[in-house]
N, C-alpha and C positions, 0 to 999 in steps of 0.2 A: 560551541559544539552544536551541530545540526542533527536533527532526528530524521532518519530515512526509513520509509515504510515500503516494502515490496509486496505487491498484491497479485494473486492469481486465484483461480477458481477454488481449488481444494486445499491449497496451502500444504501440499504433500511433496512436491518435487521442485518446481522452478523457484517459487518464492523462498522456501527455506534454504535452497542452494544459494540463492543470491544473498540472503541474510548471512549465511555461513561464510561466503567468500569475502564479504565486506566487513564482517565482525572484527577482523583484526586491525582495521584502521582506527587510529587514535583520535581522528578529528570528527568522527560521526558515531552516533548510536543507531543501531539498526534493529528492526523488527520485521516480521512478515505475517500476513493474514490472507484469508481466502474470502471471496465474494459469495460463495454458496453457503446455505444454512448448515450444511453438514461438513464444512471445512474443518480441518484439524484445529485451527485457530481462526474462528470467524472474525471478520472485520467488524469493528465496533465504532461507535461515535467517539469513544475515548481514544482509540488508536488514531482515528482521523484527526482529532484535535491535537494529539501529541506530535504528529508528523509535521515537519517543515517541508519535506519533499516526499511525494508518493510516486513510486514507479509501478506502472501496470504492465502486464505482459502482453495483453491484447486489447484491441479497441473495445471489445465487448466488456472487458473489466472496467475500462474507463467509463463506459455508458452506465453500468450498474452502480459504480461509485458515485457518479454525478447524480443519478436519480435518487438513490437511497440516502446519501449524506450531503446533499446540496447545501444545507445550512451550515455544515461544519467546514466547508471548503472556502477558500478565499473568494473575494467578490468576482473574480474572473473565472472561477472554476479551475480545472486542470489545464495546463498549457497544451496546445495542439502541437504534435510533432508528426512530420511526414512518415 
């Protein structure tokens, strides 16, 4: 089973919606978190370490994630997608 983390700024709309949509799948575990300090569920080192796959909603979220949690990401960081 793979652990999937959805990340957005506030963790109020997009990331929790993605978590809810994918929560019914039996082949993955899902969580969501926000990059901002006042997010409903703030992103933590523990969540980054838990995740096998991290989906960000915008390029700015990827940048924040890479800056703040660089040590917890794999050697190549997050993959680039067009």
